[in-house]
Every structure is written in structure tokens, then in C-alpha cells.
mmCIF file as Biopython writes it, N, C-alpha, C and O atoms, coordinates in Angstrom:
data_model
#
loop_
_atom_site.group_PDB
_atom_site.id
_atom_site.type_symbol
_atom_site.label_atom_id
_atom_site.label_alt_id
_atom_site.label_comp_id
_atom_site.label_asym_id
_atom_site.label_entity_id
_atom_site.label_seq_id
_atom_site.pdbx_PDB_ins_code
_atom_site.Cartn_x
_atom_site.Cartn_y
_atom_site.Cartn_z
_atom_site.occupancy
_atom_site.B_iso_or_equiv
_atom_site.auth_seq_id
_atom_site.auth_asym_id
_atom_site.pdbx_PDB_model_num
ATOM 1   N N  . SER A ? 1  ? -14.130 -1.089  -0.204  1.0 0.0 1  A 1 
ATOM 2   C CA . SER A ? 1  ? -15.184 -1.341  -1.173  1.0 0.0 1  A 1 
ATOM 3   C C  . SER A ? 1  ? -15.363 -0.106  -2.047  1.0 0.0 1  A 1 
ATOM 4   O O  . SER A ? 1  ? -15.058 1.013   -1.635  1.0 0.0 1  A 1 
ATOM 5   N N  . VAL A ? 2  ? -15.856 -0.325  -3.249  1.0 0.0 2  A 1 
ATOM 6   C CA . VAL A ? 2  ? -16.035 0.763   -4.203  1.0 0.0 2  A 1 
ATOM 7   C C  . VAL A ? 2  ? -17.450 0.704   -4.765  1.0 0.0 2  A 1 
ATOM 8   O O  . VAL A ? 2  ? -17.892 -0.349  -5.225  1.0 0.0 2  A 1 
ATOM 9   N N  . ASP A ? 3  ? -18.157 1.816   -4.731  1.0 0.0 3  A 1 
ATOM 10  C CA . ASP A ? 3  ? -19.471 1.931   -5.349  1.0 0.0 3  A 1 
ATOM 11  C C  . ASP A ? 3  ? -19.254 2.368   -6.789  1.0 0.0 3  A 1 
ATOM 12  O O  . ASP A ? 3  ? -19.221 3.566   -7.074  1.0 0.0 3  A 1 
ATOM 13  N N  . LEU A ? 4  ? -19.105 1.404   -7.710  1.0 0.0 4  A 1 
ATOM 14  C CA . LEU A ? 4  ? -18.769 1.717   -9.092  1.0 0.0 4  A 1 
ATOM 15  C C  . LEU A ? 4  ? -19.835 2.556   -9.784  1.0 0.0 4  A 1 
ATOM 16  O O  . LEU A ? 4  ? -19.510 3.333   -10.682 1.0 0.0 4  A 1 
ATOM 17  N N  . ASP A ? 5  ? -21.092 2.419   -9.392  1.0 0.0 5  A 1 
ATOM 18  C CA . ASP A ? 5  ? -22.153 3.222   -10.001 1.0 0.0 5  A 1 
ATOM 19  C C  . ASP A ? 5  ? -22.093 4.680   -9.555  1.0 0.0 5  A 1 
ATOM 20  O O  . ASP A ? 5  ? -22.543 5.572   -10.274 1.0 0.0 5  A 1 
ATOM 21  N N  . GLY A ? 6  ? -21.548 4.915   -8.393  1.0 0.0 6  A 1 
ATOM 22  C CA . GLY A ? 6  ? -21.531 6.257   -7.843  1.0 0.0 6  A 1 
ATOM 23  C C  . GLY A ? 6  ? -20.214 7.000   -8.018  1.0 0.0 6  A 1 
ATOM 24  O O  . GLY A ? 6  ? -20.116 8.174   -7.661  1.0 0.0 6  A 1 
ATOM 25  N N  . VAL A ? 7  ? -19.205 6.332   -8.561  1.0 0.0 7  A 1 
ATOM 26  C CA . VAL A ? 7  ? -17.888 6.955   -8.686  1.0 0.0 7  A 1 
ATOM 27  C C  . VAL A ? 7  ? -17.946 8.120   -9.665  1.0 0.0 7  A 1 
ATOM 28  O O  . VAL A ? 7  ? -18.406 7.973   -10.797 1.0 0.0 7  A 1 
ATOM 29  N N  . GLN A ? 8  ? -17.475 9.275   -9.217  1.0 0.0 8  A 1 
ATOM 30  C CA . GLN A ? 8  ? -17.453 10.485  -10.044 1.0 0.0 8  A 1 
ATOM 31  C C  . GLN A ? 8  ? -16.066 11.124  -10.069 1.0 0.0 8  A 1 
ATOM 32  O O  . GLN A ? 8  ? -15.934 12.281  -10.468 1.0 0.0 8  A 1 
ATOM 33  N N  . THR A ? 9  ? -15.034 10.400  -9.652  1.0 0.0 9  A 1 
ATOM 34  C CA . THR A ? 9  ? -13.712 11.003  -9.502  1.0 0.0 9  A 1 
ATOM 35  C C  . THR A ? 9  ? -12.625 9.977   -9.793  1.0 0.0 9  A 1 
ATOM 36  O O  . THR A ? 9  ? -12.883 8.774   -9.851  1.0 0.0 9  A 1 
ATOM 37  N N  . ASN A ? 10 ? -11.420 10.468  -9.971  1.0 0.0 10 A 1 
ATOM 38  C CA . ASN A ? 10 ? -10.259 9.609   -10.157 1.0 0.0 10 A 1 
ATOM 39  C C  . ASN A ? 10 ? -9.482  9.450   -8.848  1.0 0.0 10 A 1 
ATOM 40  O O  . ASN A ? 10 ? -8.340  8.990   -8.848  1.0 0.0 10 A 1 
ATOM 41  N N  . MET A ? 11 ? -10.104 9.830   -7.745  1.0 0.0 11 A 1 
ATOM 42  C CA . MET A ? 11 ? -9.475  9.703   -6.430  1.0 0.0 11 A 1 
ATOM 43  C C  . MET A ? 11 ? -10.116 8.561   -5.649  1.0 0.0 11 A 1 
ATOM 44  O O  . MET A ? 11 ? -11.328 8.352   -5.688  1.0 0.0 11 A 1 
ATOM 45  N N  . ALA A ? 12 ? -9.263  7.835   -4.943  1.0 0.0 12 A 1 
ATOM 46  C CA . ALA A ? 12 ? -9.743  6.785   -4.044  1.0 0.0 12 A 1 
ATOM 47  C C  . ALA A ? 12 ? -9.223  7.097   -2.651  1.0 0.0 12 A 1 
ATOM 48  O O  . ALA A ? 12 ? -8.050  7.426   -2.477  1.0 0.0 12 A 1 
ATOM 49  N N  . TYR A ? 13 ? -10.097 6.991   -1.667  1.0 0.0 13 A 1 
ATOM 50  C CA . TYR A ? 13 ? -9.721  7.211   -0.270  1.0 0.0 13 A 1 
ATOM 51  C C  . TYR A ? 13 ? -9.686  5.863   0.420   1.0 0.0 13 A 1 
ATOM 52  O O  . TYR A ? 13 ? -10.637 5.085   0.339   1.0 0.0 13 A 1 
ATOM 53  N N  . ILE A ? 14 ? -8.577  5.593   1.104   1.0 0.0 14 A 1 
ATOM 54  C CA . ILE A ? 14 ? -8.342  4.294   1.721   1.0 0.0 14 A 1 
ATOM 55  C C  . ILE A ? 14 ? -8.299  4.482   3.232   1.0 0.0 14 A 1 
ATOM 56  O O  . ILE A ? 14 ? -7.463  5.220   3.754   1.0 0.0 14 A 1 
ATOM 57  N N  . GLY A ? 15 ? -9.206  3.808   3.925   1.0 0.0 15 A 1 
ATOM 58  C CA . GLY A ? 15 ? -9.235  3.880   5.384   1.0 0.0 15 A 1 
ATOM 59  C C  . GLY A ? 15 ? -8.214  2.946   5.995   1.0 0.0 15 A 1 
ATOM 60  O O  . GLY A ? 15 ? -8.044  1.811   5.549   1.0 0.0 15 A 1 
ATOM 61  N N  . ILE A ? 16 ? -7.537  3.433   7.015   1.0 0.0 16 A 1 
ATOM 62  C CA . ILE A ? 16 ? -6.551  2.627   7.749   1.0 0.0 16 A 1 
ATOM 63  C C  . ILE A ? 16 ? -7.220  2.146   9.023   1.0 0.0 16 A 1 
ATOM 64  O O  . ILE A ? 16 ? -7.615  2.947   9.870   1.0 0.0 16 A 1 
ATOM 65  N N  . GLU A ? 17 ? -7.343  0.839   9.153   1.0 0.0 17 A 1 
ATOM 66  C CA . GLU A ? 17 ? -8.064  0.286   10.301  1.0 0.0 17 A 1 
ATOM 67  C C  . GLU A ? 17 ? -7.230  -0.697  11.110  1.0 0.0 17 A 1 
ATOM 68  O O  . GLU A ? 17 ? -7.750  -1.353  12.012  1.0 0.0 17 A 1 
ATOM 69  N N  . ASP A ? 18 ? -5.929  -0.806  10.792  1.0 0.0 18 A 1 
ATOM 70  C CA . ASP A ? 18 ? -5.119  -1.815  11.477  1.0 0.0 18 A 1 
ATOM 71  C C  . ASP A ? 18 ? -4.141  -1.228  12.484  1.0 0.0 18 A 1 
ATOM 72  O O  . ASP A ? 18 ? -3.290  -1.948  13.007  1.0 0.0 18 A 1 
ATOM 73  N N  . GLY A ? 19 ? -4.249  0.083   12.766  1.0 0.0 19 A 1 
ATOM 74  C CA . GLY A ? 19 ? -3.397  0.703   13.776  1.0 0.0 19 A 1 
ATOM 75  C C  . GLY A ? 19 ? -2.075  1.234   13.247  1.0 0.0 19 A 1 
ATOM 76  O O  . GLY A ? 19 ? -1.354  1.913   13.978  1.0 0.0 19 A 1 
ATOM 77  N N  . ARG A ? 20 ? -1.740  0.942   11.997  1.0 0.0 20 A 1 
ATOM 78  C CA . ARG A ? 20 ? -0.484  1.465   11.452  1.0 0.0 20 A 1 
ATOM 79  C C  . ARG A ? 20 ? -0.648  2.953   11.127  1.0 0.0 20 A 1 
ATOM 80  O O  . ARG A ? 20 ? -1.756  3.441   10.906  1.0 0.0 20 A 1 
ATOM 81  N N  . SER A ? 21 ? 0.474   3.647   11.106  1.0 0.0 21 A 1 
ATOM 82  C CA . SER A ? 21 ? 0.440   5.069   10.763  1.0 0.0 21 A 1 
ATOM 83  C C  . SER A ? 21 ? 0.368   5.221   9.246   1.0 0.0 21 A 1 
ATOM 84  O O  . SER A ? 21 ? 0.832   4.354   8.506   1.0 0.0 21 A 1 
ATOM 85  N N  . PRO A ? 22 ? -0.212  6.322   8.791   1.0 0.0 22 A 1 
ATOM 86  C CA . PRO A ? 22 ? -0.227  6.564   7.354   1.0 0.0 22 A 1 
ATOM 87  C C  . PRO A ? 22 ? 1.185   6.565   6.760   1.0 0.0 22 A 1 
ATOM 88  O O  . PRO A ? 22 ? 1.401   6.027   5.673   1.0 0.0 22 A 1 
ATOM 89  N N  . GLN A ? 23 ? 2.135   7.161   7.463   1.0 0.0 23 A 1 
ATOM 90  C CA . GLN A ? 23 ? 3.488   7.246   6.913   1.0 0.0 23 A 1 
ATOM 91  C C  . GLN A ? 23 ? 4.114   5.866   6.735   1.0 0.0 23 A 1 
ATOM 92  O O  . GLN A ? 23 ? 4.837   5.643   5.764   1.0 0.0 23 A 1 
ATOM 93  N N  . GLU A ? 24 ? 3.851   4.937   7.655   1.0 0.0 24 A 1 
ATOM 94  C CA . GLU A ? 24 ? 4.387   3.582   7.501   1.0 0.0 24 A 1 
ATOM 95  C C  . GLU A ? 24 ? 3.853   2.947   6.223   1.0 0.0 24 A 1 
ATOM 96  O O  . GLU A ? 24 ? 4.613   2.350   5.461   1.0 0.0 24 A 1 
ATOM 97  N N  . ILE A ? 25 ? 2.569   3.071   5.989   1.0 0.0 25 A 1 
ATOM 98  C CA . ILE A ? 25 ? 1.962   2.481   4.796   1.0 0.0 25 A 1 
ATOM 99  C C  . ILE A ? 25 ? 2.474   3.189   3.547   1.0 0.0 25 A 1 
ATOM 100 O O  . ILE A ? 25 ? 2.790   2.533   2.555   1.0 0.0 25 A 1 
ATOM 101 N N  . ILE A ? 26 ? 2.560   4.521   3.580   1.0 0.0 26 A 1 
ATOM 102 C CA . ILE A ? 26 ? 3.084   5.282   2.446   1.0 0.0 26 A 1 
ATOM 103 C C  . ILE A ? 26 ? 4.499   4.840   2.112   1.0 0.0 26 A 1 
ATOM 104 O O  . ILE A ? 26 ? 4.824   4.635   0.942   1.0 0.0 26 A 1 
ATOM 105 N N  . ASP A ? 27 ? 5.342   4.693   3.123   1.0 0.0 27 A 1 
ATOM 106 C CA . ASP A ? 27 ? 6.735   4.274   2.901   1.0 0.0 27 A 1 
ATOM 107 C C  . ASP A ? 27 ? 6.813   2.867   2.319   1.0 0.0 27 A 1 
ATOM 108 O O  . ASP A ? 27 ? 7.596   2.612   1.404   1.0 0.0 27 A 1 
ATOM 109 N N  . ARG A ? 28 ? 6.008   1.961   2.846   1.0 0.0 28 A 1 
ATOM 110 C CA . ARG A ? 28 ? 6.044   0.577   2.356   1.0 0.0 28 A 1 
ATOM 111 C C  . ARG A ? 28 ? 5.538   0.493   0.923   1.0 0.0 28 A 1 
ATOM 112 O O  . ARG A ? 28 ? 6.097   -0.245  0.112   1.0 0.0 28 A 1 
ATOM 113 N N  . LEU A ? 29 ? 4.484   1.239   0.602   1.0 0.0 29 A 1 
ATOM 114 C CA . LEU A ? 29 ? 3.977   1.229   -0.776  1.0 0.0 29 A 1 
ATOM 115 C C  . LEU A ? 29 ? 4.949   1.908   -1.733  1.0 0.0 29 A 1 
ATOM 116 O O  . LEU A ? 29 ? 5.083   1.484   -2.881  1.0 0.0 29 A 1 
ATOM 117 N N  . ALA A ? 30 ? 5.626   2.954   -1.275  1.0 0.0 30 A 1 
ATOM 118 C CA . ALA A ? 30 ? 6.600   3.648   -2.121  1.0 0.0 30 A 1 
ATOM 119 C C  . ALA A ? 30 ? 7.722   2.706   -2.547  1.0 0.0 30 A 1 
ATOM 120 O O  . ALA A ? 30 ? 8.268   2.844   -3.642  1.0 0.0 30 A 1 
ATOM 121 N N  . SER A ? 31 ? 8.066   1.749   -1.687  1.0 0.0 31 A 1 
ATOM 122 C CA . SER A ? 31 ? 9.111   0.786   -2.060  1.0 0.0 31 A 1 
ATOM 123 C C  . SER A ? 31 ? 8.649   -0.122  -3.202  1.0 0.0 31 A 1 
ATOM 124 O O  . SER A ? 31 ? 9.461   -0.822  -3.808  1.0 0.0 31 A 1 
ATOM 125 N N  . HIS A ? 32 ? 7.344   -0.110  -3.495  1.0 0.0 32 A 1 
ATOM 126 C CA . HIS A ? 32 ? 6.768   -0.847  -4.626  1.0 0.0 32 A 1 
ATOM 127 C C  . HIS A ? 32 ? 6.388   0.109   -5.759  1.0 0.0 32 A 1 
ATOM 128 O O  . HIS A ? 32 ? 5.671   -0.272  -6.685  1.0 0.0 32 A 1 
ATOM 129 N N  . ASP A ? 33 ? 6.869   1.347   -5.682  1.0 0.0 33 A 1 
ATOM 130 C CA . ASP A ? 33 ? 6.593   2.392   -6.673  1.0 0.0 33 A 1 
ATOM 131 C C  . ASP A ? 33 ? 5.117   2.758   -6.747  1.0 0.0 33 A 1 
ATOM 132 O O  . ASP A ? 33 ? 4.603   3.100   -7.811  1.0 0.0 33 A 1 
ATOM 133 N N  . VAL A ? 34 ? 4.438   2.682   -5.593  1.0 0.0 34 A 1 
ATOM 134 C CA . VAL A ? 34 ? 3.054   3.143   -5.459  1.0 0.0 34 A 1 
ATOM 135 C C  . VAL A ? 34 ? 3.102   4.330   -4.507  1.0 0.0 34 A 1 
ATOM 136 O O  . VAL A ? 34 ? 3.568   4.209   -3.375  1.0 0.0 34 A 1 
ATOM 137 N N  . HIS A ? 35 ? 2.616   5.480   -4.972  1.0 0.0 35 A 1 
ATOM 138 C CA . HIS A ? 35 ? 2.770   6.721   -4.210  1.0 0.0 35 A 1 
ATOM 139 C C  . HIS A ? 35 ? 1.407   7.289   -3.836  1.0 0.0 35 A 1 
ATOM 140 O O  . HIS A ? 35 ? 0.567   7.555   -4.696  1.0 0.0 35 A 1 
ATOM 141 N N  . LEU A ? 36 ? 1.208   7.470   -2.529  1.0 0.0 36 A 1 
ATOM 142 C CA . LEU A ? 36 ? -0.046  7.968   -1.977  1.0 0.0 36 A 1 
ATOM 143 C C  . LEU A ? 36 ? 0.231   9.165   -1.081  1.0 0.0 36 A 1 
ATOM 144 O O  . LEU A ? 36 ? 1.380   9.461   -0.752  1.0 0.0 36 A 1 
ATOM 145 N N  . LEU A ? 37 ? -0.830  9.840   -0.695  1.0 0.0 37 A 1 
ATOM 146 C CA . LEU A ? 37 ? -0.752  10.933  0.271   1.0 0.0 37 A 1 
ATOM 147 C C  . LEU A ? 37 ? -1.642  10.606  1.462   1.0 0.0 37 A 1 
ATOM 148 O O  . LEU A ? 37 ? -2.632  9.888   1.326   1.0 0.0 37 A 1 
ATOM 149 N N  . SER A ? 38 ? -1.287  11.134  2.629   1.0 0.0 38 A 1 
ATOM 150 C CA . SER A ? 38 ? -2.168  10.980  3.782   1.0 0.0 38 A 1 
ATOM 151 C C  . SER A ? 38 ? -3.125  12.168  3.828   1.0 0.0 38 A 1 
ATOM 152 O O  . SER A ? 38 ? -2.751  13.302  3.527   1.0 0.0 38 A 1 
ATOM 153 N N  . VAL A ? 39 ? -4.354  11.883  4.207   1.0 0.0 39 A 1 
ATOM 154 C CA . VAL A ? 39 ? -5.375  12.915  4.384   1.0 0.0 39 A 1 
ATOM 155 C C  . VAL A ? 39 ? -5.460  13.273  5.863   1.0 0.0 39 A 1 
ATOM 156 O O  . VAL A ? 39 ? -5.544  14.443  6.235   1.0 0.0 39 A 1 
ATOM 157 N N  . ASP A ? 40 ? -5.436  12.242  6.688   1.0 0.0 40 A 1 
ATOM 158 C CA . ASP A ? 40 ? -5.425  12.403  8.135   1.0 0.0 40 A 1 
ATOM 159 C C  . ASP A ? 40 ? -4.835  11.125  8.723   1.0 0.0 40 A 1 
ATOM 160 O O  . ASP A ? 40 ? -4.290  10.304  7.985   1.0 0.0 40 A 1 
ATOM 161 N N  . GLU A ? 41 ? -4.934  10.949  10.021  1.0 0.0 41 A 1 
ATOM 162 C CA . GLU A ? 41 ? -4.281  9.794   10.667  1.0 0.0 41 A 1 
ATOM 163 C C  . GLU A ? 41 ? -4.961  8.464   10.376  1.0 0.0 41 A 1 
ATOM 164 O O  . GLU A ? 41 ? -4.466  7.420   10.801  1.0 0.0 41 A 1 
ATOM 165 N N  . HIS A ? 42 ? -6.077  8.475   9.664   1.0 0.0 42 A 1 
ATOM 166 C CA . HIS A ? 42 ? -6.793  7.240   9.354   1.0 0.0 42 A 1 
ATOM 167 C C  . HIS A ? 42 ? -7.123  7.074   7.875   1.0 0.0 42 A 1 
ATOM 168 O O  . HIS A ? 42 ? -7.817  6.128   7.504   1.0 0.0 42 A 1 
ATOM 169 N N  . THR A ? 43 ? -6.633  7.983   7.020   1.0 0.0 43 A 1 
ATOM 170 C CA . THR A ? 43 ? -7.045  7.961   5.617   1.0 0.0 43 A 1 
ATOM 171 C C  . THR A ? 43 ? -5.891  8.285   4.686   1.0 0.0 43 A 1 
ATOM 172 O O  . THR A ? 43 ? -5.117  9.212   4.925   1.0 0.0 43 A 1 
ATOM 173 N N  . LEU A ? 44 ? -5.790  7.496   3.611   1.0 0.0 44 A 1 
ATOM 174 C CA . LEU A ? 44 ? -4.843  7.758   2.528   1.0 0.0 44 A 1 
ATOM 175 C C  . LEU A ? 44 ? -5.625  8.135   1.284   1.0 0.0 44 A 1 
ATOM 176 O O  . LEU A ? 44 ? -6.804  7.803   1.156   1.0 0.0 44 A 1 
ATOM 177 N N  . ARG A ? 45 ? -4.960  8.835   0.361   1.0 0.0 45 A 1 
ATOM 178 C CA . ARG A ? 45 ? -5.596  9.208   -0.900  1.0 0.0 45 A 1 
ATOM 179 C C  . ARG A ? 45 ? -4.723  8.744   -2.057  1.0 0.0 45 A 1 
ATOM 180 O O  . ARG A ? 45 ? -3.520  9.006   -2.094  1.0 0.0 45 A 1 
ATOM 181 N N  . ALA A ? 46 ? -5.351  8.049   -3.000  1.0 0.0 46 A 1 
ATOM 182 C CA . ALA A ? 46 ? -4.696  7.631   -4.242  1.0 0.0 46 A 1 
ATOM 183 C C  . ALA A ? 46 ? -5.395  8.346   -5.392  1.0 0.0 46 A 1 
ATOM 184 O O  . ALA A ? 46 ? -6.615  8.509   -5.384  1.0 0.0 46 A 1 
ATOM 185 N N  . VAL A ? 47 ? -4.614  8.770   -6.375  1.0 0.0 47 A 1 
ATOM 186 C CA . VAL A ? 47 ? -5.163  9.482   -7.524  1.0 0.0 47 A 1 
ATOM 187 C C  . VAL A ? 47 ? -4.634  8.831   -8.795  1.0 0.0 47 A 1 
ATOM 188 O O  . VAL A ? 47 ? -3.440  8.553   -8.912  1.0 0.0 47 A 1 
ATOM 189 N N  . THR A ? 48 ? -5.529  8.594   -9.739  1.0 0.0 48 A 1 
ATOM 190 C CA . THR A ? 48 ? -5.111  8.088   -11.045 1.0 0.0 48 A 1 
ATOM 191 C C  . THR A ? 48 ? -5.178  9.220   -12.068 1.0 0.0 48 A 1 
ATOM 192 O O  . THR A ? 48 ? -5.743  10.282  -11.808 1.0 0.0 48 A 1 
ATOM 193 N N  . HIS A ? 49 ? -4.596  8.970   -13.219 1.0 0.0 49 A 1 
ATOM 194 C CA . HIS A ? 49 ? -4.691  9.918   -14.336 1.0 0.0 49 A 1 
ATOM 195 C C  . HIS A ? 49 ? -4.644  9.121   -15.625 1.0 0.0 49 A 1 
ATOM 196 O O  . HIS A ? 49 ? -4.542  7.895   -15.589 1.0 0.0 49 A 1 
ATOM 197 N N  . LEU A ? 50 ? -4.718  9.793   -16.761 1.0 0.0 50 A 1 
ATOM 198 C CA . LEU A ? 50 ? -4.878  9.076   -18.019 1.0 0.0 50 A 1 
ATOM 199 C C  . LEU A ? 50 ? -3.700  8.172   -18.369 1.0 0.0 50 A 1 
ATOM 200 O O  . LEU A ? 50 ? -3.852  7.284   -19.208 1.0 0.0 50 A 1 
ATOM 201 N N  . HIS A ? 51 ? -2.545  8.363   -17.766 1.0 0.0 51 A 1 
ATOM 202 C CA . HIS A ? 51 ? -1.395  7.506   -18.048 1.0 0.0 51 A 1 
ATOM 203 C C  . HIS A ? 51 ? -1.321  6.290   -17.126 1.0 0.0 51 A 1 
ATOM 204 O O  . HIS A ? 51 ? -0.411  5.473   -17.263 1.0 0.0 51 A 1 
ATOM 205 N N  . VAL A ? 52 ? -2.246  6.159   -16.205 1.0 0.0 52 A 1 
ATOM 206 C CA . VAL A ? 52 ? -2.324  4.983   -15.342 1.0 0.0 52 A 1 
ATOM 207 C C  . VAL A ? 52 ? -3.172  3.951   -16.070 1.0 0.0 52 A 1 
ATOM 208 O O  . VAL A ? 52 ? -4.342  4.190   -16.371 1.0 0.0 52 A 1 
ATOM 209 N N  . ASP A ? 53 ? -2.560  2.786   -16.351 1.0 0.0 53 A 1 
ATOM 210 C CA . ASP A ? 53 ? -3.289  1.768   -17.109 1.0 0.0 53 A 1 
ATOM 211 C C  . ASP A ? 53 ? -3.635  0.574   -16.219 1.0 0.0 53 A 1 
ATOM 212 O O  . ASP A ? 53 ? -3.328  0.565   -15.026 1.0 0.0 53 A 1 
ATOM 213 N N  . ASP A ? 54 ? -4.273  -0.422  -16.811 1.0 0.0 54 A 1 
ATOM 214 C CA . ASP A ? 54 ? -4.695  -1.601  -16.051 1.0 0.0 54 A 1 
ATOM 215 C C  . ASP A ? 54 ? -3.516  -2.289  -15.373 1.0 0.0 54 A 1 
ATOM 216 O O  . ASP A ? 54 ? -3.651  -2.779  -14.252 1.0 0.0 54 A 1 
ATOM 217 N N  . GLY A ? 55 ? -2.372  -2.332  -16.032 1.0 0.0 55 A 1 
ATOM 218 C CA . GLY A ? 55 ? -1.182  -2.940  -15.423 1.0 0.0 55 A 1 
ATOM 219 C C  . GLY A ? 55 ? -0.737  -2.194  -14.181 1.0 0.0 55 A 1 
ATOM 220 O O  . GLY A ? 55 ? -0.316  -2.805  -13.199 1.0 0.0 55 A 1 
ATOM 221 N N  . ASP A ? 56 ? -0.830  -0.867  -14.224 1.0 0.0 56 A 1 
ATOM 222 C CA . ASP A ? 56 ? -0.478  -0.062  -13.053 1.0 0.0 56 A 1 
ATOM 223 C C  . ASP A ? 56 ? -1.432  -0.331  -11.892 1.0 0.0 56 A 1 
ATOM 224 O O  . ASP A ? 56 ? -1.009  -0.426  -10.740 1.0 0.0 56 A 1 
ATOM 225 N N  . ILE A ? 57 ? -2.715  -0.454  -12.204 1.0 0.0 57 A 1 
ATOM 226 C CA . ILE A ? 57 ? -3.706  -0.751  -11.161 1.0 0.0 57 A 1 
ATOM 227 C C  . ILE A ? 57 ? -3.437  -2.128  -10.571 1.0 0.0 57 A 1 
ATOM 228 O O  . ILE A ? 57 ? -3.476  -2.299  -9.352  1.0 0.0 57 A 1 
ATOM 229 N N  . ASP A ? 58 ? -3.163  -3.121  -11.433 1.0 0.0 58 A 1 
ATOM 230 C CA . ASP A ? 58 ? -2.850  -4.467  -10.947 1.0 0.0 58 A 1 
ATOM 231 C C  . ASP A ? 58 ? -1.606  -4.452  -10.060 1.0 0.0 58 A 1 
ATOM 232 O O  . ASP A ? 58 ? -1.571  -5.123  -9.028  1.0 0.0 58 A 1 
ATOM 233 N N  . ALA A ? 59 ? -0.589  -3.693  -10.456 1.0 0.0 59 A 1 
ATOM 234 C CA . ALA A ? 59 ? 0.638   -3.597  -9.647  1.0 0.0 59 A 1 
ATOM 235 C C  . ALA A ? 59 ? 0.349   -2.932  -8.307  1.0 0.0 59 A 1 
ATOM 236 O O  . ALA A ? 59 ? 0.917   -3.323  -7.288  1.0 0.0 59 A 1 
ATOM 237 N N  . SER A ? 60 ? -0.523  -1.937  -8.298  1.0 0.0 60 A 1 
ATOM 238 C CA . SER A ? 60 ? -0.884  -1.266  -7.043  1.0 0.0 60 A 1 
ATOM 239 C C  . SER A ? 60 ? -1.633  -2.208  -6.115  1.0 0.0 60 A 1 
ATOM 240 O O  . SER A ? 60 ? -1.379  -2.235  -4.911  1.0 0.0 60 A 1 
ATOM 241 N N  . ILE A ? 61 ? -2.552  -2.976  -6.672  1.0 0.0 61 A 1 
ATOM 242 C CA . ILE A ? 61 ? -3.284  -3.963  -5.869  1.0 0.0 61 A 1 
ATOM 243 C C  . ILE A ? 61 ? -2.319  -4.978  -5.284  1.0 0.0 61 A 1 
ATOM 244 O O  . ILE A ? 61 ? -2.431  -5.340  -4.113  1.0 0.0 61 A 1 
ATOM 245 N N  . ALA A ? 62 ? -1.371  -5.439  -6.093  1.0 0.0 62 A 1 
ATOM 246 C CA . ALA A ? 62 ? -0.365  -6.401  -5.613  1.0 0.0 62 A 1 
ATOM 247 C C  . ALA A ? 62 ? 0.473   -5.785  -4.497  1.0 0.0 62 A 1 
ATOM 248 O O  . ALA A ? 62 ? 0.804   -6.464  -3.525  1.0 0.0 62 A 1 
ATOM 249 N N  . ALA A ? 63 ? 0.820   -4.503  -4.628  1.0 0.0 63 A 1 
ATOM 250 C CA . ALA A ? 63 ? 1.607   -3.830  -3.591  1.0 0.0 63 A 1 
ATOM 251 C C  . ALA A ? 63 ? 0.830   -3.766  -2.283  1.0 0.0 63 A 1 
ATOM 252 O O  . ALA A ? 63 ? 1.381   -4.043  -1.217  1.0 0.0 63 A 1 
ATOM 253 N N  . PHE A ? 64 ? -0.452  -3.401  -2.357  1.0 0.0 64 A 1 
ATOM 254 C CA . PHE A ? 64 ? -1.285  -3.373  -1.153  1.0 0.0 64 A 1 
ATOM 255 C C  . PHE A ? 64 ? -1.351  -4.763  -0.529  1.0 0.0 64 A 1 
ATOM 256 O O  . PHE A ? 64 ? -1.249  -4.900  0.690   1.0 0.0 64 A 1 
ATOM 257 N N  . SER A ? 65 ? -1.518  -5.785  -1.350  1.0 0.0 65 A 1 
ATOM 258 C CA . SER A ? 65 ? -1.603  -7.155  -0.830  1.0 0.0 65 A 1 
ATOM 259 C C  . SER A ? 65 ? -0.301  -7.562  -0.154  1.0 0.0 65 A 1 
ATOM 260 O O  . SER A ? 65 ? -0.323  -8.281  0.845   1.0 0.0 65 A 1 
ATOM 261 N N  . SER A ? 66 ? 0.825   -7.116  -0.681  1.0 0.0 66 A 1 
ATOM 262 C CA . SER A ? 66 ? 2.114   -7.534  -0.131  1.0 0.0 66 A 1 
ATOM 263 C C  . SER A ? 66 ? 2.441   -6.880  1.202   1.0 0.0 66 A 1 
ATOM 264 O O  . SER A ? 66 ? 3.285   -7.389  1.940   1.0 0.0 66 A 1 
ATOM 265 N N  . ILE A ? 67 ? 1.794   -5.766  1.532   1.0 0.0 67 A 1 
ATOM 266 C CA . ILE A ? 67 ? 2.094   -5.094  2.800   1.0 0.0 67 A 1 
ATOM 267 C C  . ILE A ? 67 ? 1.050   -5.365  3.876   1.0 0.0 67 A 1 
ATOM 268 O O  . ILE A ? 67 ? 1.126   -4.806  4.970   1.0 0.0 67 A 1 
ATOM 269 N N  . GLN A ? 68 ? 0.085   -6.213  3.575   1.0 0.0 68 A 1 
ATOM 270 C CA . GLN A ? 68 ? -0.943  -6.523  4.576   1.0 0.0 68 A 1 
ATOM 271 C C  . GLN A ? 68 ? -0.302  -7.175  5.784   1.0 0.0 68 A 1 
ATOM 272 O O  . GLN A ? 68 ? 0.669   -7.923  5.670   1.0 0.0 68 A 1 
ATOM 273 N N  . THR A ? 69 ? -0.861  -6.878  6.933   1.0 0.0 69 A 1 
ATOM 274 C CA . THR A ? 69 ? -0.385  -7.514  8.155   1.0 0.0 69 A 1 
ATOM 275 C C  . THR A ? 69 ? -0.974  -8.918  8.237   1.0 0.0 69 A 1 
ATOM 276 O O  . THR A ? 69 ? -2.083  -9.154  7.758   1.0 0.0 69 A 1 
ATOM 277 N N  . PRO A ? 70 ? -0.246  -9.841  8.835   1.0 0.0 70 A 1 
ATOM 278 C CA . PRO A ? 70 ? -0.760  -11.223 8.934   1.0 0.0 70 A 1 
ATOM 279 C C  . PRO A ? 70 ? -1.990  -11.340 9.810   1.0 0.0 70 A 1 
ATOM 280 O O  . PRO A ? 70 ? -2.524  -12.436 9.980   1.0 0.0 70 A 1 
#
């Protein structure tokens, strides 16, 4: 979830709650050209910049959806 009124940064932190390792998720997303960093064993960090457009965000969302566990 995102608190859009409170957002003050271009960074998003993603909690891992399904038991997978950060590296597994990073590797699977990288195969979709989405690149993240791990913060710790339960958290990933995504960062946007001015060259990231709506299409890139949509592609990232699609990549996350495609790697979800059943």
C-alpha cells in the first residue's frame, strides 16, 4: 500500500512476506528488466527517476504480477 499524501521520496520499499529470498525476487524481476536492491532479508527497494515514465511503472507492475506465487 502507498500513502500518496505522505510520499516525500522517489523510493519505494517492498516487504517480502511469502518466504522467498530477496535475491530470488530480484533475479526474477531482472528477467523482466526491473532492477531492485535488497535492504535486508525482508525488504526490497525500488527507486524511480525523471526518465521513468508511466509505461515503465506499468511494466514494473506487470512484472511484479507475473512473479507472484499461486
